KOLVOLO-845960 format. One line per 10 residues: number of its first residue (from 1); for each residue x, y, z of C-alpha. Coordinates in steps of 0.5 Angstrom, whole numbers. Layout:
N
NUM) X/Y/Z | ...;
end
This chain:
355
1) -575/-54/-162 | -574/-61/-159 | -568/-65/-158 | -569/-72/-158 | -564/-76/-154 | -567/-82/-152 | -566/-87/-158 | -563/-93/-153 | -571/-93/-152 | -573/-93/-159;
11) -571/-90/-165 | -574/-85/-171 | -577/-89/-177 | -573/-89/-182 | -575/-87/-189 | -573/-94/-192 | -576/-97/-187 | -583/-92/-189 | -582/-93/-196 | -582/-101/-195;
21) -588/-101/-191 | -592/-97/-195 | -590/-102/-200 | -591/-108/-196 | -599/-105/-195 | -601/-106/-203 | -599/-113/-201 | -605/-117/-202 | -604/-124/-200 | -604/-128/-194;
31) -597/-133/-194 | -601/-138/-193 | -604/-138/-198 | -603/-142/-204 | -605/-138/-210 | -602/-132/-213 | -603/-127/-208 | -600/-132/-203 | -594/-133/-206 | -593/-126/-207;
41) -594/-124/-200 | -590/-130/-198 | -584/-129/-202 | -584/-122/-199 | -583/-125/-193 | -578/-130/-194 | -574/-124/-197 | -574/-119/-191 | -572/-125/-187 | -566/-127/-190;
51) -564/-119/-191 | -565/-119/-183 | -561/-126/-182 | -555/-122/-187 | -554/-117/-183 | -554/-121/-177 | -548/-126/-180 | -554/-131/-179 | -555/-133/-186 | -554/-141/-183;
61) -559/-139/-178 | -567/-139/-177 | -571/-133/-176 | -577/-133/-172 | -580/-126/-174 | -585/-124/-167 | -587/-118/-164 | -581/-115/-161 | -575/-117/-157 | -579/-118/-151;
71) -583/-124/-154 | -577/-127/-157 | -574/-126/-149 | -580/-131/-148 | -579/-136/-153 | -572/-137/-152 | -572/-138/-145 | -578/-141/-142 | -577/-148/-139 | -571/-148/-138;
81) -566/-146/-133 | -562/-141/-134 | -558/-136/-130 | -557/-128/-131 | -555/-122/-128 | -558/-116/-125 | -556/-111/-130 | -560/-115/-135 | -566/-112/-139 | -573/-114/-135;
91) -575/-117/-142 | -570/-123/-140 | -569/-122/-132 | -577/-124/-132 | -574/-131/-134 | -568/-132/-131 | -565/-134/-124 | -560/-128/-122 | -554/-132/-121 | -548/-128/-125;
101) -544/-123/-122 | -543/-116/-124 | -537/-112/-122 | -536/-105/-121 | -535/-104/-129 | -541/-107/-131 | -538/-113/-134 | -542/-120/-133 | -537/-126/-131 | -541/-132/-134;
111) -540/-140/-131 | -544/-145/-136 | -545/-141/-142 | -549/-147/-144 | -554/-145/-139 | -554/-138/-138 | -556/-130/-141 | -552/-125/-142 | -554/-118/-146 | -549/-117/-151;
121) -549/-108/-150 | -552/-105/-143 | -559/-102/-145 | -558/-96/-140 | -550/-96/-139 | -547/-98/-146 | -542/-103/-143 | -540/-108/-147 | -540/-115/-145 | -535/-121/-147;
131) -539/-127/-150 | -537/-134/-148 | -538/-138/-154 | -544/-143/-153 | -547/-137/-148 | -555/-140/-149 | -558/-133/-150 | -555/-127/-153 | -559/-120/-153 | -556/-117/-159;
141) -563/-112/-159 | -558/-105/-157 | -552/-108/-161 | -555/-109/-167 | -555/-102/-172 | -549/-100/-168 | -544/-104/-168 | -542/-109/-173 | -545/-117/-171 | -544/-124/-173;
151) -549/-129/-170 | -545/-134/-173 | -539/-132/-171 | -541/-131/-163 | -542/-138/-161 | -549/-136/-159 | -554/-141/-159 | -560/-136/-159 | -560/-128/-160 | -565/-123/-159;
161) -567/-117/-163 | -572/-111/-165 | -574/-106/-169 | -575/-100/-167 | -568/-100/-164 | -565/-99/-171 | -570/-95/-174 | -575/-100/-177 | -582/-100/-174 | -584/-101/-167;
171) -588/-109/-165 | -583/-112/-170 | -576/-116/-167 | -573/-123/-168 | -571/-130/-164 | -565/-132/-168 | -563/-139/-167 | -557/-144/-169 | -560/-150/-174 | -562/-155/-169;
181) -564/-152/-163 | -572/-151/-162 | -577/-147/-157 | -584/-149/-156 | -588/-144/-158 | -592/-140/-154 | -597/-139/-159 | -601/-145/-162 | -604/-145/-169 | -603/-146/-176;
191) -596/-148/-175 | -593/-140/-178 | -585/-139/-177 | -583/-146/-177 | -588/-147/-173 | -585/-143/-167 | -590/-137/-168 | -597/-139/-170 | -602/-134/-173 | -602/-129/-180;
201) -595/-126/-181 | -594/-118/-180 | -591/-117/-187 | -592/-111/-187 | -587/-110/-180 | -583/-115/-183 | -582/-111/-190 | -580/-104/-185 | -575/-109/-180 | -572/-112/-187;
211) -570/-105/-189 | -569/-101/-183 | -563/-108/-182 | -560/-106/-188 | -560/-99/-188 | -556/-100/-181 | -551/-105/-182 | -550/-99/-188 | -549/-95/-183 | -545/-99/-179;
221) -540/-100/-185 | -540/-93/-187 | -537/-91/-180 | -542/-86/-179 | -543/-88/-171 | -535/-85/-169 | -537/-78/-171 | -544/-80/-166 | -537/-82/-160 | -534/-76/-161;
231) -541/-73/-161 | -542/-76/-155 | -535/-75/-152 | -536/-67/-153 | -543/-68/-149 | -540/-71/-143 | -534/-67/-143 | -538/-61/-142 | -542/-66/-136 | -535/-66/-133;
241) -534/-59/-134 | -540/-57/-130 | -539/-62/-125 | -533/-64/-123 | -538/-69/-118 | -542/-72/-124 | -540/-80/-124 | -539/-82/-131 | -541/-89/-131 | -537/-94/-136;
251) -532/-87/-139 | -526/-91/-138 | -527/-98/-140 | -522/-102/-145 | -526/-105/-150 | -524/-111/-149 | -523/-113/-156 | -520/-107/-160 | -516/-105/-154 | -519/-98/-155;
261) -522/-93/-149 | -528/-94/-152 | -532/-101/-149 | -540/-98/-148 | -543/-96/-155 | -542/-90/-158 | -548/-87/-158 | -549/-88/-149 | -547/-84/-144 | -550/-86/-137;
271) -548/-81/-132 | -549/-80/-123 | -550/-72/-120 | -550/-75/-113 | -556/-72/-109 | -561/-70/-116 | -565/-75/-117 | -566/-78/-125 | -573/-77/-124 | -572/-70/-123;
281) -567/-69/-128 | -572/-72/-134 | -577/-68/-133 | -573/-61/-132 | -569/-63/-139 | -577/-65/-142 | -579/-58/-141 | -572/-55/-143 | -574/-59/-149 | -570/-65/-149;
291) -572/-73/-149 | -567/-76/-144 | -568/-82/-140 | -567/-84/-132 | -565/-91/-135 | -569/-97/-139 | -576/-95/-143 | -578/-102/-140 | -583/-101/-134 | -588/-97/-137;
301) -586/-91/-135 | -583/-93/-129 | -578/-88/-127 | -574/-92/-121 | -567/-92/-118 | -563/-97/-123 | -563/-103/-122 | -556/-105/-126 | -552/-99/-122 | -555/-102/-116;
311) -552/-109/-119 | -545/-105/-120 | -544/-103/-113 | -548/-96/-114 | -551/-93/-107 | -560/-94/-108 | -559/-86/-107 | -554/-86/-113 | -557/-91/-117 | -563/-87/-117;
321) -559/-79/-119 | -557/-84/-127 | -559/-79/-133 | -558/-84/-139 | -557/-80/-146 | -557/-84/-153 | -554/-80/-158 | -557/-82/-166 | -554/-82/-172 | -558/-75/-174;
331) -555/-70/-167 | -551/-66/-169 | -547/-62/-165 | -551/-56/-164 | -556/-61/-161 | -551/-63/-155 | -548/-56/-154 | -556/-54/-152 | -557/-60/-148 | -550/-58/-145;
341) -552/-51/-143 | -560/-53/-142 | -556/-59/-137 | -552/-53/-133 | -556/-49/-133 | -562/-54/-128 | -556/-56/-124 | -553/-50/-122 | -561/-49/-119 | -562/-55/-116;
351) -555/-54/-113 | -557/-47/-110 | -564/-50/-107 | -560/-55/-104 | -555/-50/-101;
end
């Protein structure tokens, strides 16, 4: 049996999202049509918009549905002179100046929030950022569904989210806009999505996104991610017992808000084993039945040295020796123990070859 431990890349479709999408497939009308069928489709769309807004603490903001967080980043950043850090996701990094400093713990120093972009939780390391009020764009993609979020309280002017990171369908996301904040449309036409994104709306994707968002918030409220954090710690303790030279990124961080020794996502472990390429580890673990990654799944299958770790001060060779393991709500202790056993076995073979 295979074990899926790459939830930061994408998470399995939730049953609630699947059911909502199947039901939406039977909604006939175009949301722009004025007849009864069209009104039914529009009602479904607006209900989904409200559900996503409520899940994000953004009921007084505009939710603009997009094809994902990448398109949302383009909408938010295009035509603006924004500063970012080298640890931002490629979807954001492609639009901003690499002008913000990153320390050895992966924390970013923001100069002017009004002209800066910041990722709330890093997709590779899981490290949290303290988001200053008034930040121009906050990338909440990895945090949404794992942490309690309140967009309005955050002070962010815009935020990016994606459905498939929290058990929704691929190909749907949203740009969250504080009222009065506007963006130039990149897709022009009929003026859908409040004039920000034209084209017939993906109501099936919206329905799945909304259902997944509601379920994800319920899981956060119920504390289900605490158990995931315990499993992550078991995994790291097992890896550390097998290899004293392995470095765990962000493991000792103190959360800036709570003061707990857990300043990163509850499901994410990024560790560096010097001299053992991450690409090799990914392939060997795949053959052993485990899906893991060497970093963010944002480069069309490319495996390369992590620029996130390089920006944090890791030597290029070490940055190329990183493995990211990201657990999900359905991950079991047996999954984790089997991973430790398989990874340790591969490590011993690597050490024997290197001797």
